[in-house]
C-alpha positions, 0 to 999 in steps of 0.5 A: 500500500501507499501509506501516510503516517502522522507522527512518523518521527515520534517514539511510536512512529519511528518503529512503525515507519520501519515496520511498514517498509519491512512489509513492502509498503511505501511511506510518506509522513508529516512531521514537526521541525526539527527532525531527530538528528541522530537517526534520520528517516530512511531515504525512501520515506517522503517527509514533509515538515509541517503542522497537520493542524495548520494545513488547509483541507485542500492541502491535506487532500493533496497529500492524501492523493493515491494514499490507501492507508493511514496510521495516526500516531499523534495526539496529546498524552496524559503527562501534559498538564494544561491550564484549567479546565483541561478537557478543551485542551485534550479535545483539541489535541485528540478528538478534533484532529483524528475526526478531521483526518477521518473525514478527509481520508474518506473524501480522498478515497483512503481505504484503511485507517489505524488510530493509536488510542489508549487502554484507558478507553478499554478500562473505562468500559470494563469498570464503569463504576470508576467513572473514568470518562467523567473524572479524567479529561484525558480518558474522556478525550480518548473515548470520544476520539473513537466515537468521532472517528467511527462516525466519520468513517462511514462504510467506505473507510475501515477504521481500527484502533490500538489500545496501547498500555505502558510502552517500552523501548527507545528512540536514538537521541531521545530520553525514555519517559521511564528515566525518572523510574530508573533513577528512583530504583538507582537511588541509595535508599534501600527500599522501594515504595509503590502502589498495589496493582499492575498493568499490561506492558508492550514493547514498542516493536510489537506496537509497530507490528500490530499497527501494520497488521491492523492496517492490512487486515483490521476490522471496521471499528475494532479496538485491538488490545495490545500487550506483550506481557501483563505484570504486577507493579512488583513484577515490573520493578523486580525486572527493572532492578534485575537489569540494573543489578540492584536488590531492594525490598518493595513495599506496597503502599496502602491505597489511602496513603497513595491518595494522601500523596496525590492530594499534594499533587492536586493542590499543586495543580490548583495553585498553578491554575492547572488541571491534569488529564488524569485526576490524581486522587481518583486515578489511584483507584485505577492505578491500584487495579490490574489493568491487563489486556488480551494481547494473545487474542490480538496476536492470533487475529492479526497474525504477528509474533509476540514482542520481546519485553525483556529486550525492550526493558533492557534497552529502556534502562540502558538508554535512560542511563546513557541519557542521565550520563549525558545530562 
């Protein structure tokens, strides 16, 4: 296929572009300046430096001429803390661009669209008693992103979604987002404090494999759960410490104590006139559950191999250490 990817130079896009090429597709992408200096885009990839949200509809339609598949690997993640109220920010960052892209893709005759979404949308449906959409602007934006794209896709555009959990790996020249956790585990303090619960976890290479297979054979409206392994937080921290060559006892914090700590985060947001995409205190109810996914079922349907989480964790640790040394 001729494939257009939005966010091709980002963390997920970096691997997805290379997986597309390995599968024999031709690739074009749009990216914000500057491009990563340490590992340039493969020469066969057409790169346009521009902000998708600032292009006119006619400019986007011209870029989509002859394109058969699109991967949307962009958006605003939950780590961003905007000014209060937060939802308009996440709506503009996650819902409107994806909705517009689906509309223009359908007009241009594109047949397949894959959107990188979040497994928080899955948890919002799984545990309605947590009221995740109502309490967390970021999660609401991800749920509404799916609804908006499905409404625009109609019968001619096959839109499917990757429900992505915690992702591990690295891009050359960029600090992994897990660097603070690695620093915490490397501290001189002999104990590690962490909440109960756990999460699905995925290697970045498996995300790329899933994205390309979903583009090739995804079902309309399918929400694919992507997981290399499901780990409790204790299992995850033990794996990281083994890579670091550290041995520490992990103490599981009670839920009320975690909420007490998050109350200070909430107060800090209020003091600064900010609001998090994830509301700190009620988020503890989700963080302390086992948010696991059926990665095996998705792999069986789309036909790609299980990723290597151990290697992804090791690469994350090594890249974090190198970044800290460089800094």
